C-alpha positions as CSV (number, residue, x, y, z in Angstrom):
1,M,4.1,26.2,25.8
2,N,1.1,24.4,24.5
3,Q,1.6,21.2,22.2
4,R,1.5,23.2,19.0
5,E,4.2,25.3,19.9
6,L,6.4,22.5,21.1
7,F,5.5,20.5,17.8
8,F,7.0,23.4,15.9
9,K,9.9,24.1,18.2
10,H,11.2,20.6,18.7
11,I,9.8,18.1,15.9
12,G,11.8,18.0,12.8
13,Q,9.4,19.7,10.2
14,T,9.1,18.0,6.5
15,S,7.2,21.0,5.0
16,P,6.5,24.6,5.6
17,A,2.8,23.8,6.4
18,P,2.0,20.8,8.1
19,L,-1.6,20.0,8.9
20,G,-1.0,20.6,12.5
21,L,-3.9,18.8,13.7
22,E,-3.6,17.6,17.4
23,I,-5.0,14.3,17.4
24,V,-5.8,12.8,20.8
25,R,-7.6,9.5,20.0
26,A,-8.6,7.4,17.1
27,E,-11.2,4.7,16.7
28,G,-12.4,2.6,13.8
29,V,-12.4,5.2,10.9
30,Y,-12.6,8.3,13.0
31,L,-9.8,10.6,14.5
32,Y,-10.6,13.0,17.2
33,D,-8.7,16.3,18.1
34,V,-8.0,18.1,21.1
35,A,-11.1,20.1,20.8
36,G,-13.3,17.1,20.4
37,K,-13.6,17.5,16.6
38,K,-14.3,14.2,14.8
39,Y,-12.6,13.7,11.5
40,L,-13.5,10.9,9.2
41,D,-10.1,9.4,8.1
42,A,-10.2,8.8,4.2
43,I,-6.7,7.9,4.1
44,G,-6.1,5.6,6.8
45,G,-2.5,6.7,7.9
46,I,-1.6,6.4,4.1
47,S,-2.8,2.8,3.5
48,V,-1.7,1.7,6.9
49,C,-4.9,1.0,8.9
50,N,-6.6,-1.3,6.8
51,T,-8.6,-2.9,9.8
52,G,-9.3,0.6,11.2
53,H,-7.9,2.6,14.1
54,R,-7.4,0.5,17.1
55,H,-9.1,-2.7,16.1
56,P,-9.9,-4.6,19.4
57,D,-8.1,-7.8,18.2
58,V,-4.8,-5.8,17.3
59,I,-5.0,-4.0,20.9
60,S,-5.4,-7.2,22.7
61,A,-2.4,-8.7,20.9
62,I,-0.3,-5.7,21.7
63,K,-1.1,-5.9,25.4
64,D,-0.5,-9.7,25.4
65,Q,2.8,-9.5,23.7
66,A,3.6,-6.3,25.9
67,D,3.1,-8.5,29.1
68,R,5.7,-11.1,27.5
69,Y,8.7,-9.3,26.2
70,L,9.7,-6.4,24.1
71,H,13.1,-6.0,22.4
72,V,15.4,-8.8,23.4
73,L,18.2,-9.0,20.8
74,V,19.2,-7.9,17.4
75,Y,17.1,-9.6,14.6
76,G,17.7,-13.4,13.5
77,E,19.4,-14.7,16.7
78,L,16.8,-15.6,19.0
79,I,13.4,-17.7,18.2
80,Q,10.9,-14.9,18.9
81,S,7.2,-16.5,18.5
82,P,5.6,-13.3,17.0
83,Q,8.0,-13.0,14.3
84,V,7.9,-16.9,13.5
85,E,4.1,-17.0,13.6
86,Y,3.5,-14.0,11.4
87,A,6.2,-15.2,8.8
88,H,4.5,-18.7,8.7
89,T,1.1,-16.7,8.2
90,L,2.3,-14.6,5.4
91,A,4.1,-17.7,3.9
92,S,0.8,-19.6,3.8
93,Y,-0.9,-16.9,2.0
94,L,2.1,-16.6,-0.5
95,P,3.2,-18.7,-3.4
96,E,5.9,-21.3,-3.1
97,K,8.5,-18.9,-4.5
98,L,8.0,-16.4,-1.6
99,Q,8.6,-18.4,1.6
100,S,11.3,-16.5,3.4
101,V,10.6,-13.4,5.1
102,Y,13.0,-10.7,6.4
103,F,11.2,-8.2,8.7
104,T,12.5,-4.6,8.6
105,N,11.2,-1.5,10.6
106,S,9.7,0.0,7.4
107,G,8.7,-0.1,4.0
108,T,11.9,1.8,2.7
109,E,14.2,-0.5,4.8
110,A,12.5,-3.4,2.8
111,T,13.4,-1.6,-0.5
112,E,16.9,-1.4,0.7
113,G,17.2,-5.0,1.9
114,A,16.0,-6.1,-1.4
115,M,18.4,-4.1,-3.7
116,K,21.3,-5.6,-1.4
117,L,19.7,-9.1,-2.0
118,A,19.4,-8.7,-5.7
119,K,23.1,-7.4,-6.1
120,R,24.4,-10.1,-3.9
121,V,22.5,-13.0,-5.9
122,T,23.2,-11.8,-9.4
123,G,26.7,-10.5,-8.9
124,R,25.3,-7.5,-10.9
125,T,25.2,-3.5,-9.9
126,E,22.9,-2.1,-12.4
127,I,19.2,-1.5,-11.3
128,V,16.1,-0.4,-13.2
129,A,13.1,1.5,-11.7
130,F,10.5,3.6,-13.2
131,D,9.4,7.3,-13.8
132,Y,6.9,8.5,-11.2
133,S,7.5,5.5,-8.8
134,Y,8.0,5.9,-5.1
135,H,9.8,3.1,-2.9
136,G,11.0,5.1,0.2
137,S,12.9,8.1,1.3
138,T,16.4,6.6,2.4
139,Q,19.3,7.2,-0.1
140,G,19.1,3.7,-1.9
141,S,15.3,3.9,-2.2
142,L,15.6,7.7,-3.1
143,S,17.8,6.8,-6.1
144,L,14.9,4.8,-7.3
145,I,12.4,7.6,-7.0
146,G,11.2,8.5,-10.4
147,D,11.1,12.0,-10.2
148,E,14.3,14.4,-10.3
149,Y,12.6,17.0,-8.1
150,W,12.8,14.7,-5.1
151,R,16.2,13.3,-6.1
152,N,18.1,16.5,-7.2
153,A,19.0,18.0,-3.8
154,F,20.7,15.0,-2.4
155,R,22.8,13.7,-5.3
156,P,25.2,12.0,-5.7
157,L,23.0,9.0,-5.2
158,L,23.6,5.3,-6.0
159,P,25.2,5.0,-9.6
160,G,23.7,2.5,-12.1
161,V,20.2,3.2,-11.7
162,S,17.9,3.8,-14.8
163,H,14.5,4.8,-14.9
164,L,12.2,3.7,-17.6
165,K,8.6,4.6,-18.7
166,Y,6.0,2.6,-16.7
167,N,3.5,0.8,-18.6
168,H,5.6,1.4,-21.7
169,L,6.7,-1.8,-23.8
170,A,9.4,-0.4,-25.9
171,D,11.2,0.7,-22.8
172,L,11.7,-2.8,-21.6
173,D,14.4,-3.5,-24.0
174,R,16.6,-1.4,-21.7
175,I,16.8,-4.4,-19.2
176,T,19.7,-6.4,-20.0
177,E,22.1,-9.2,-18.8
178,K,23.9,-6.4,-16.7
179,T,20.4,-5.6,-14.7
180,A,20.6,-7.1,-11.3
181,C,16.9,-6.2,-10.6
182,V,13.7,-4.4,-11.7
183,V,12.0,-2.5,-8.9
184,A,8.2,-1.7,-10.0
185,E,5.1,-1.1,-8.1
186,T,2.5,-3.3,-9.0
187,V,0.1,-0.1,-9.1
188,Q,1.8,3.1,-9.0
189,A,0.3,4.7,-6.1
190,E,1.9,8.3,-5.9
191,N,1.5,8.8,-9.5
192,G,-2.2,9.1,-8.9
193,V,-3.1,5.4,-8.8
194,I,-1.8,4.1,-12.3
195,K,-2.5,0.4,-13.1
196,P,-0.4,-1.4,-15.6
197,S,-1.9,-3.3,-18.4
198,K,-1.7,-7.1,-18.2
199,E,0.2,-7.3,-21.3
200,W,3.0,-4.9,-19.9
201,I,3.5,-6.6,-16.7
202,L,3.5,-10.1,-18.2
203,A,6.3,-8.7,-20.6
204,L,8.1,-7.3,-17.7
205,R,8.2,-10.6,-15.9
206,K,9.2,-12.5,-19.2
207,K,12.1,-9.8,-19.9
208,C,13.4,-10.4,-16.3
209,D,13.3,-14.2,-16.9
210,E,15.4,-13.8,-20.1
211,T,17.8,-11.7,-18.9
212,G,18.3,-13.0,-15.4
213,A,17.3,-9.9,-13.7
214,L,15.4,-10.2,-10.4
215,L,11.7,-8.7,-10.6
216,I,10.8,-6.8,-7.6
217,L,7.5,-5.8,-6.8
218,D,6.7,-3.2,-4.4
219,E,3.2,-3.5,-2.5
220,I,4.1,-1.4,0.5
221,Q,1.1,0.6,-0.5
222,V,-1.2,-1.5,-2.3
223,G,-0.7,-5.0,-0.4
224,F,-3.1,-6.5,2.1
225,G,-6.4,-6.4,0.1
226,R,-6.2,-2.8,-0.7
227,T,-6.6,-3.4,-4.4
228,G,-9.4,-6.3,-4.1
229,T,-7.2,-9.2,-3.8
230,L,-4.9,-10.0,-0.8
231,W,-1.7,-9.2,-3.0
232,G,-1.9,-7.0,-6.3
233,F,0.2,-9.3,-8.3
234,E,-2.5,-11.9,-8.1
235,Q,-4.6,-10.0,-10.5
236,Y,-2.0,-10.3,-13.3
237,G,-1.0,-14.1,-13.0
238,I,2.7,-13.5,-12.1
239,V,5.0,-13.8,-9.0
240,P,7.8,-11.6,-8.2
241,D,11.4,-12.8,-7.3
242,I,11.0,-10.5,-4.2
243,L,8.1,-8.7,-2.6
244,L,8.2,-5.6,-0.7
245,L,5.6,-5.1,1.9
246,G,5.0,-2.3,4.7
247,K,2.3,0.1,6.0
248,A,-0.6,-2.1,6.6
249,L,2.1,-4.9,7.3
250,G,2.3,-4.0,11.1
251,G,-1.5,-3.3,12.1
252,G,-0.6,0.3,12.9
253,L,2.9,-0.4,14.3
254,P,6.3,-0.1,12.3
255,L,7.0,-2.8,10.4
256,G,8.3,-3.7,6.7
257,A,9.5,-7.1,4.9
258,F,11.1,-8.2,1.8
259,I,10.1,-11.7,1.0
260,A,11.9,-14.2,-1.5
261,S,12.7,-17.8,-1.8
262,K,14.9,-19.6,0.9
263,K,17.4,-20.2,-1.6
264,L,17.7,-16.5,-2.6
265,M,17.5,-15.1,1.0
266,D,20.2,-17.5,2.3
267,S,22.8,-15.8,0.3
268,L,22.7,-13.1,3.0
269,M,24.1,-15.7,5.4
270,D,27.6,-15.7,4.3
271,Q,30.5,-13.8,2.1
272,P,29.7,-11.8,4.3
273,V,28.2,-13.2,7.3
274,L,25.3,-10.8,8.5
275,G,25.0,-9.6,5.1
276,H,22.0,-7.8,6.4
277,I,21.3,-7.1,9.9
278,T,19.0,-4.8,11.9
279,T,18.4,-4.1,15.6
280,F,14.6,-3.4,15.7
281,G,13.2,-5.1,12.4
282,G,10.6,-7.4,13.1
283,H,10.1,-6.0,16.7
284,P,7.8,-8.5,18.7
285,L,5.4,-5.9,19.3
286,S,5.0,-4.9,15.8
287,C,4.8,-8.6,14.5
288,A,2.0,-9.2,17.2
289,A,0.1,-6.5,16.0
290,G,0.6,-7.4,12.3
291,L,-0.4,-10.9,12.7
292,A,-3.5,-9.9,14.6
293,A,-4.6,-7.4,11.9
294,M,-4.0,-10.1,9.0
295,K,-6.3,-12.5,11.0
296,V,-8.9,-9.8,11.3
297,L,-8.7,-9.1,7.5
298,I,-9.0,-12.8,6.8
299,K,-11.8,-13.4,9.3
300,E,-13.9,-10.6,8.9
301,K,-13.7,-11.1,4.9
302,L,-12.8,-7.5,4.6
303,I,-11.2,-8.1,1.1
304,H,-14.5,-9.6,-0.4
305,F,-16.3,-6.1,0.0
306,V,-13.6,-4.0,-1.6
307,A,-15.0,-4.1,-5.2
308,E,-18.4,-3.2,-4.0
309,K,-17.0,-0.2,-1.9
310,E,-14.8,0.9,-4.8
311,N,-17.9,0.9,-7.1
312,L,-19.8,3.0,-4.8
313,F,-17.1,5.6,-4.6
314,R,-16.9,5.8,-8.5
315,K,-20.8,6.0,-8.8
316,R,-20.9,9.0,-6.4
317,L,-17.8,10.8,-7.4
318,I,-19.2,12.5,-10.5
319,H,-19.2,16.1,-10.8
320,P,-18.0,18.8,-13.6
321,S,-15.1,19.9,-11.4
322,I,-13.9,16.2,-11.3
323,K,-11.9,15.4,-14.5
324,S,-11.5,11.8,-13.8
325,V,-11.7,9.0,-11.0
326,R,-8.8,6.4,-11.0
327,S,-9.1,3.3,-8.6
328,A,-7.5,0.1,-7.7
329,G,-9.8,-1.2,-5.2
330,L,-9.9,1.3,-2.3
331,L,-6.9,3.1,-3.6
332,I,-8.6,6.1,-5.3
333,A,-7.2,9.2,-7.0
334,V,-10.0,12.0,-7.6
335,E,-8.4,14.3,-10.3
336,F,-9.2,18.0,-10.6
337,E,-8.1,20.6,-13.0
338,N,-4.9,21.5,-11.0
339,F,-3.2,21.5,-7.7
340,E,-4.6,24.9,-6.5
341,I,-8.4,23.6,-6.9
342,N,-7.4,20.3,-5.4
343,K,-5.8,21.9,-2.3
344,R,-8.8,24.1,-1.7
345,V,-11.1,21.1,-2.1
346,I,-8.8,19.1,0.6
347,D,-8.7,22.2,3.0
348,G,-12.6,22.2,2.7
349,C,-12.7,18.6,3.5
350,I,-10.5,19.1,6.5
351,R,-12.7,22.0,7.8
352,D,-15.7,19.8,7.2
353,G,-14.3,16.8,9.2
354,L,-12.7,14.8,6.4
355,L,-9.0,13.8,6.6
356,T,-7.7,13.5,3.1
357,D,-4.5,14.8,1.0
358,W,-2.8,14.6,-2.6
359,F,-0.4,12.3,-4.1
360,L,3.5,13.1,-4.5
361,F,3.6,12.9,-8.3
362,A,-0.1,13.8,-9.0
363,S,-0.7,17.0,-7.1
364,A,-4.1,17.5,-8.7
365,C,-5.2,14.6,-7.4
366,L,-7.0,13.8,-4.0
367,R,-6.4,10.7,-2.2
368,I,-8.8,8.3,-0.9
369,A,-7.5,5.2,1.0
370,P,-9.7,4.6,3.8
371,P,-9.6,1.4,6.2
372,L,-11.2,-1.4,4.6
373,T,-13.7,-1.6,7.3
374,I,-15.4,1.5,6.1
375,T,-19.2,1.4,5.6
376,T,-21.5,2.2,2.8
377,E,-22.6,5.3,5.2
378,E,-19.3,6.5,5.8
379,I,-18.4,6.2,2.0
380,E,-21.4,8.3,1.4
381,E,-20.5,10.9,3.7
382,I,-16.9,10.9,2.2
383,C,-18.4,11.5,-1.2
384,R,-20.9,14.1,0.0
385,I,-18.1,16.4,1.6
386,I,-15.7,15.9,-1.6
387,L,-18.7,16.8,-3.7
388,L,-19.5,19.9,-1.5
389,G,-15.9,21.2,-1.9
390,A,-15.9,20.6,-5.5
391,E,-19.1,22.5,-6.0
392,G,-17.2,25.7,-5.6
393,Y,-15.1,25.2,-8.6
394,R,-17.8,24.5,-11.4
């Protein structure tokens, strides 16, 4: 059997029609398949590869750590320098309120840990999330997903979870003294890049303060400069009680984190002891890669150019078939009339050597989330291919 046949025989499938591209190499902003075809990667592994594929500094850090040690013991027992150095670096770029880092294997595990922490700290059980939100696919995170289509097949889920309208002031009154935490995306990614108003997010922060609910901001997809600042919440002048990170956090390797104050995090140490535990969370190889990628992000001033690159996309992506373009830095949704048109444009893009996809809760929108290293020439090529696909639907 060839690799394609083995893929369908042995790899658990998540859709009836996976892309099925056999990728054998990745470099910078390009992927290469088994036939040698080159694809310009417009989605960066879904906001994972902010510093591009296989940045030399990241590869060097991985090799260096692999020569030292891999897994040695469950999380939190031994002092492992990749974890310590990365946590220290993250803390140095975060507010004083966010200094204690708990590394996980993934973004959804970060969500799970944050929910447990909020319940432990507040002694409350009710949780508030928002319509068309996405925080992961494990059962607790799935309970927070803001779309019944995705939740229904797996009920019963966590009790006590309410879903409010995002960016809707009146709904904030449903946050009460019974609410343990409010979980929100700083920018709703899978809803097709929906940014909140400053008035709303400030009101959300105020409501949490008044009721004693913890505010958990999910920046798993929009952190690490994707929106034009290192952290999305910086643009609104607020600080969450707990911050969720993932995707780009690992520099291309699996890694997530929930971050809080030391006072909050220490509540997981007793009653019960080992209140949250993981075997592979914060794996030394992943932490070494993530730290190297973050250093690249800062050293090469990649965030400095995000707004300029965002504006170039917006300037070029104008066409009668495109209904709108929504953006938060280099997270961009290109909206067509319906899913059918969008899917045909996406299929055409892939045939023409451009890898892109759509959003879970905005199927009429084409996703653009390239590595932040992308050049103006590569942006021009992405836009050229998308507009070529759109031309057939005037």
